[in-house]
C-alpha positions as CSV (number, residue, x, y, z in Angstrom):
1,M,132.3,77.1,142.7
2,K,133.5,78.1,139.2
3,T,131.7,76.1,136.6
4,F,132.4,75.6,132.9
5,Q,128.7,75.1,132.2
6,V,126.5,77.7,130.6
7,N,125.2,80.6,132.8
8,E,121.6,81.9,133.0
9,E,122.2,84.5,130.3
10,G,123.4,81.8,127.8
11,Y,127.2,82.5,128.1
12,Y,130.2,80.4,128.7
13,G,132.6,83.0,130.1
14,E,132.6,85.8,127.5
15,F,131.3,83.4,124.7
16,G,127.8,82.6,123.7
17,G,124.6,84.6,123.9
18,A,122.0,85.1,121.2
19,Y,122.7,87.6,118.4
20,I,119.8,87.2,116.0
21,P,117.6,89.2,113.6
22,E,114.4,90.6,115.1
23,I,112.3,88.2,112.9
24,L,113.8,85.2,114.8
25,Y,113.6,86.8,118.3
26,Q,110.3,85.2,119.2
27,C,111.3,81.7,117.8
28,V,114.5,81.7,119.8
29,E,112.7,83.1,122.9
30,N,110.0,80.4,122.7
31,L,112.7,77.7,122.4
32,K,114.6,79.2,125.4
33,N,111.5,79.1,127.5
34,A,110.5,75.6,126.5
35,Y,113.7,73.5,126.2
36,L,114.6,72.9,129.9
37,K,111.0,72.3,130.9
38,V,110.6,69.7,128.2
39,L,114.1,68.1,128.6
40,E,113.6,67.7,132.3
41,S,110.0,66.4,132.1
42,E,109.5,62.7,132.9
43,D,107.5,61.9,129.7
44,F,110.3,63.4,127.5
45,K,113.0,61.5,129.4
46,Q,111.1,58.3,129.1
47,E,110.5,58.6,125.3
48,F,114.0,59.9,124.6
49,N,115.7,57.1,126.6
50,Q,113.5,54.4,125.1
51,L,114.4,55.6,121.5
52,L,118.1,55.8,122.4
53,R,117.9,52.2,123.6
54,D,115.7,50.5,121.1
55,Y,116.2,52.6,118.0
56,V,119.7,54.0,118.2
57,G,121.2,51.0,120.0
58,R,122.6,52.6,123.1
59,P,124.6,52.3,125.2
60,S,127.4,52.5,122.7
61,P,130.3,50.2,123.8
62,L,133.4,51.4,125.6
63,Y,136.0,49.3,123.9
64,Q,139.5,48.7,125.3
65,A,141.7,49.0,122.2
66,K,144.6,46.8,123.3
67,R,146.9,47.1,120.2
68,L,146.3,50.8,120.0
69,S,147.1,51.1,123.7
70,E,150.3,49.2,123.2
71,R,151.3,51.5,120.4
72,Y,150.9,54.6,122.6
73,G,152.0,53.2,126.0
74,C,148.8,53.7,128.0
75,K,145.3,52.2,128.3
76,I,143.0,53.5,125.6
77,Y,139.3,53.0,125.5
78,L,137.3,53.9,122.4
79,K,133.8,55.3,122.9
80,R,132.1,53.7,119.9
81,E,129.6,56.3,118.7
82,D,130.3,54.9,115.2
83,L,128.1,51.9,116.1
84,N,124.9,54.0,116.6
85,H,122.1,53.8,114.1
86,T,123.0,56.1,111.1
87,G,126.7,55.7,112.0
88,A,127.5,58.7,114.2
89,H,126.7,60.6,117.4
90,K,124.4,63.0,115.5
91,I,121.3,60.8,116.1
92,N,121.4,61.4,119.9
93,N,120.7,65.1,119.3
94,T,118.2,64.8,116.4
95,I,116.0,62.5,118.3
96,G,115.9,64.8,121.3
97,Q,115.3,67.9,119.2
98,I,112.5,66.3,117.1
99,L,110.7,65.3,120.3
100,L,111.0,68.9,121.5
101,A,109.8,70.2,118.1
102,R,106.7,68.0,118.3
103,R,105.9,69.2,121.8
104,M,106.2,72.8,120.6
105,G,103.6,72.1,117.8
106,K,106.1,72.5,114.9
107,T,105.3,70.7,111.7
108,R,108.3,71.3,109.4
109,I,112.0,70.6,110.1
110,I,115.0,72.2,108.6
111,A,118.7,71.4,109.2
112,E,122.2,72.2,107.9
113,T,124.8,69.5,107.2
114,G,128.5,69.3,106.3
115,A,129.6,65.7,106.2
116,G,126.0,64.7,105.8
117,Q,125.8,62.7,109.1
118,H,123.6,65.3,110.8
119,G,121.5,65.6,107.6
120,V,121.0,61.8,107.5
121,A,120.2,61.7,111.3
122,T,117.6,64.6,110.8
123,A,116.1,62.9,107.8
124,T,115.9,59.6,109.8
125,V,114.0,61.1,112.7
126,C,111.7,63.0,110.4
127,A,110.8,59.7,108.6
128,L,110.3,58.2,112.0
129,M,108.0,61.0,113.2
130,N,106.3,61.7,109.8
131,M,107.5,65.3,109.5
132,K,108.5,67.4,106.5
133,C,112.3,67.8,106.2
134,V,114.5,70.2,104.3
135,V,118.3,69.8,104.6
136,Y,120.7,72.5,103.4
137,M,124.1,71.3,102.3
138,G,127.0,73.1,100.5
139,K,127.4,72.0,96.9
140,T,131.0,71.1,97.6
141,D,129.9,68.7,100.3
142,V,127.0,67.4,98.2
143,E,129.7,66.2,95.7
144,R,132.1,64.8,98.2
145,Q,129.4,63.1,100.4
146,H,127.0,62.0,97.6
147,I,126.1,58.7,99.4
148,N,124.8,60.6,102.4
149,V,122.8,62.8,100.0
150,E,121.1,59.8,98.4
151,K,120.3,58.4,101.9
152,M,118.6,61.7,102.9
153,K,116.5,61.6,99.7
154,M,115.6,57.9,100.2
155,L,114.5,58.9,103.7
156,G,112.1,61.5,102.2
157,A,114.1,64.7,102.9
158,T,114.5,67.5,100.3
159,V,118.2,68.3,100.0
160,R,119.0,71.9,98.9
161,P,122.5,72.3,97.5
162,V,124.0,75.8,98.5
163,T,126.1,77.6,96.0
164,S,127.3,80.7,97.9
165,G,130.7,81.1,99.6
166,N,132.9,78.0,99.3
167,M,129.7,75.9,99.3
168,T,130.4,74.1,102.6
169,L,129.0,74.0,106.2
170,K,129.0,77.8,106.9
171,D,127.1,78.5,103.7
172,A,124.5,75.7,104.4
173,T,124.0,77.2,107.9
174,N,123.5,80.7,106.4
175,E,120.7,79.3,104.1
176,A,119.0,77.3,106.9
177,I,118.8,80.5,109.0
178,R,117.4,82.4,106.0
179,D,114.7,79.7,105.6
180,W,113.9,79.9,109.3
181,C,113.5,83.7,109.0
182,C,110.9,83.1,106.2
183,H,108.9,80.4,108.0
184,P,109.2,81.2,111.8
185,S,105.8,80.0,112.8
186,D,105.6,76.3,111.6
187,T,109.4,75.5,111.2
188,Y,111.8,74.1,113.8
189,Y,115.5,74.4,113.0
190,I,117.5,71.3,114.3
191,I,121.0,72.6,114.6
192,G,123.5,69.8,114.5
193,S,126.2,71.0,116.7
194,T,126.9,73.1,119.9
195,V,126.8,76.3,117.8
196,G,124.2,79.0,117.1
197,P,122.3,81.3,119.5
198,H,121.5,80.3,123.1
199,P,119.9,77.9,123.9
200,Y,121.2,75.7,121.1
201,P,124.8,75.1,122.4
202,D,123.5,74.1,125.8
203,M,120.6,72.1,124.5
204,V,122.8,70.1,122.0
205,A,125.4,69.5,124.8
206,R,122.7,68.2,127.1
207,L,121.3,65.8,124.5
208,Q,124.8,64.6,123.7
209,S,125.7,64.3,127.3
210,V,124.4,60.7,127.2
211,I,127.9,59.9,125.9
212,S,129.7,61.0,129.1
213,E,126.9,59.6,131.3
214,E,127.6,56.2,129.8
215,I,131.4,56.6,130.0
216,K,131.1,57.2,133.8
217,R,129.1,53.9,134.2
218,Q,131.2,51.9,131.8
219,L,134.6,53.0,133.3
220,Q,133.2,52.2,136.8
221,E,132.5,48.6,135.6
222,Q,135.8,48.2,133.7
223,E,138.3,50.2,135.8
224,G,136.6,50.4,139.2
225,R,136.5,54.3,139.0
226,D,134.2,56.5,137.0
227,Y,136.7,59.0,135.5
228,P,139.6,58.7,133.0
229,D,142.9,60.6,133.1
230,Y,142.3,61.9,129.6
231,L,139.2,62.6,127.5
232,M,139.9,63.1,123.7
233,A,137.6,64.1,120.9
234,C,137.5,66.0,117.6
235,V,135.9,69.5,117.4
236,G,134.3,71.2,114.4
237,G,131.3,72.8,115.9
238,G,131.9,70.6,118.9
239,S,128.9,68.3,119.7
240,N,130.6,64.9,120.1
241,A,133.3,66.6,122.2
242,A,130.6,68.4,124.3
243,G,128.9,65.1,124.9
244,T,132.1,63.3,125.8
245,I,133.2,65.9,128.4
246,Y,129.8,67.2,129.7
247,H,129.8,65.3,133.0
248,Y,133.5,65.9,133.5
249,L,133.7,69.7,132.8
250,D,134.3,70.6,136.4
251,D,136.3,67.5,137.4
252,K,139.9,68.7,137.4
253,R,141.3,65.2,137.7
254,V,140.3,64.7,134.0
255,K,142.5,66.3,131.3
256,I,140.6,67.3,128.2
257,V,142.3,67.2,124.8
258,L,140.4,68.4,121.7
259,A,141.6,68.0,118.1
260,E,140.6,70.6,115.5
261,A,141.2,70.5,111.8
262,G,144.7,71.9,110.9
263,G,144.0,71.3,107.1
264,L,147.3,71.8,105.3
265,G,148.8,73.6,108.4
266,I,147.9,76.5,110.6
267,D,150.7,78.5,108.9
268,T,148.9,78.2,105.5
269,P,145.7,79.8,104.3
270,M,144.2,76.2,104.1
271,S,143.1,75.4,107.6
272,A,140.0,75.1,109.8
273,A,141.8,75.5,113.2
274,T,139.4,78.1,114.6
275,I,140.7,78.0,118.2
276,Q,144.3,78.6,117.0
277,L,143.5,81.1,114.3
278,G,140.2,82.7,115.3
279,K,139.5,86.0,117.0
280,L,136.4,87.1,119.0
281,G,133.5,87.7,116.7
282,I,129.9,86.7,116.0
283,I,128.8,83.9,113.8
284,H,125.4,82.3,113.3
285,G,124.0,84.0,116.4
286,A,126.7,83.4,119.0
287,R,129.8,85.3,120.1
288,T,132.7,83.0,119.8
289,L,136.1,82.6,118.1
290,V,135.8,83.1,114.4
291,M,138.3,82.9,111.5
292,Q,138.1,86.4,110.1
293,D,140.2,89.0,108.3
294,E,141.2,92.4,109.7
295,N,137.8,93.8,108.4
296,G,135.8,91.1,110.3
297,Q,135.0,89.2,107.1
298,I,134.7,85.5,107.7
299,L,137.6,83.6,106.1
300,E,136.9,80.4,104.3
301,P,138.0,77.3,106.3
302,Y,139.5,74.2,104.7
303,S,139.8,70.6,105.9
304,I,139.9,67.3,104.2
305,S,137.1,66.4,106.5
306,A,133.7,67.8,105.5
307,G,132.4,67.9,109.1
308,L,135.2,70.0,110.5
309,D,135.6,72.9,108.1
310,Y,133.6,75.4,110.0
311,P,135.1,78.9,110.6
312,G,133.6,79.1,114.1
313,I,133.6,76.9,117.2
314,G,130.9,76.2,119.9
315,P,131.1,78.8,122.7
316,L,131.6,76.0,125.3
317,H,134.9,75.0,123.6
318,A,136.0,78.6,123.0
319,N,135.7,79.1,126.8
320,L,137.5,75.9,127.6
321,A,140.4,77.0,125.3
322,S,140.6,80.5,126.7
323,T,140.5,79.4,130.3
324,K,143.1,76.6,129.5
325,R,140.6,73.9,130.8
326,A,141.2,72.0,127.6
327,K,144.3,71.5,125.5
328,I,143.5,72.1,121.8
329,L,145.6,70.6,119.1
330,A,145.5,71.3,115.4
331,I,145.8,68.0,113.5
332,N,146.7,68.3,109.8
333,D,145.1,66.3,107.0
334,N,148.0,63.9,106.7
335,E,148.2,63.3,110.4
336,A,144.5,62.4,110.4
337,L,144.8,60.1,107.4
338,Q,147.7,58.3,109.0
339,A,145.8,57.9,112.2
340,A,142.7,56.5,110.4
341,F,144.8,53.9,108.6
342,E,146.6,53.0,111.8
343,L,143.3,52.4,113.7
344,T,142.0,50.4,110.8
345,R,145.0,48.1,110.7
346,L,145.5,47.8,114.5
347,E,141.9,47.4,115.6
348,G,139.8,46.7,112.5
349,I,137.8,49.9,112.9
350,I,137.5,52.4,110.0
351,P,136.8,55.8,111.7
352,A,135.2,58.8,110.1
353,L,137.7,61.4,109.0
354,E,136.5,63.7,111.7
355,S,137.2,61.1,114.5
356,A,140.6,60.5,112.8
357,H,141.7,64.0,113.9
358,A,141.2,62.9,117.6
359,L,143.2,59.8,116.9
360,G,145.9,61.9,115.3
361,A,146.3,63.8,118.6
362,L,147.4,60.6,120.4
363,A,151.0,61.0,119.1
364,K,151.2,64.5,120.5
365,I,150.6,63.6,124.1
366,H,153.1,62.0,126.5
367,F,151.2,59.4,128.4
368,K,152.2,57.4,131.4
369,P,151.7,53.6,131.3
370,T,149.0,54.0,134.0
371,D,147.0,56.6,132.2
372,V,143.4,55.7,131.3
373,V,142.4,57.5,128.1
374,V,138.9,57.6,126.6
375,L,138.7,58.7,123.0
376,T,135.4,59.2,121.2
377,V,135.1,57.6,117.7
378,S,132.3,60.0,116.7
379,G,131.4,58.3,113.4
380,R,132.2,55.5,111.0
381,G,134.3,55.9,107.9
382,D,131.9,54.5,105.3
383,K,131.2,58.0,104.1
384,D,134.9,58.8,103.7
385,I,136.0,55.7,101.8
386,E,136.7,57.5,98.5
387,T,138.9,60.0,100.3
388,Y,140.7,57.2,102.0
389,L,141.2,55.3,98.8
390,N,142.6,58.4,97.1
391,N,145.0,59.0,100.0
392,I,146.5,55.6,100.9
393,P,149.7,56.3,102.8
394,K,152.9,54.8,101.4
395,A,153.9,51.7,103.3
């Protein structure tokens, strides 16, 4: 049977693989040889699940948004990842990876972050496990997400502002990889999304798959069937989306709709819609769709949302787009802002700007009244309050 999951070589169709400097070969090889053994071991599962339950606060609720449903003429459930400890889905992955790092004998953790949510989640688990933590963050993001920066410092992490490129997520990732090259023996790199060389995209998707595992159970309880008609999520690198769709990838009854950051529009130079605008290339160790010029130089992405302005996309999602398994929509800044205010006023939930892109996609789909839609609210909007206050839509 054709599957949309990763193959043994670390590819999703033509996307994926591990394109890395020789100095990192052994690190990545060791990780590749260890991750499945650890993730499938009983003692890991027990510790991971106990922390997800007692520390993160899972399962996260599947909430039927009645007023939002009325607005769009279908039955909308929100998967409330915003209610997790640290305010987003990122903690699911960092807990899993730090347990793996510990079992591999690593003593120092590095991470990259854009919106700061992955940085906070990494700093949180490092505090919990008493491990050294360095977080790389673009200087632009340090300025627009300063509360998350202060949280990381309070948790004991060292935050290193990055001043190369346009000083956002891509540049933070570049610096984290450079650090890893210099400290391969004691350092473990916790990548925050389904990007990077194999096995990261698969490992992060597996750790986030707790989201779709819960959706199956919760829908069975609330709807009497364990699958929706539509699954919707936002994609930057793609980890909350990967977690949302993981157990449904090969279930053709379920339509997948992913929202990427259109910025000021895909017909402008100010966009981060990698799937619409990207071409096959290699970024951060994986072959995927990349925003690049005719010389193969990476173009600087733009989005109002710090977590979505990445010029690549996880190889899983690149494959879903190229095989037409998923419908990908570019949602512009204004559409995301409108959707965020709409959810806030209809349901009393302030979403992260990233999640607001998924909400912005609702208006672009023609639903039937019987359709059951599950949309993942990947994070809460506290970190974006200043952006929201500066962009209140006219009544």
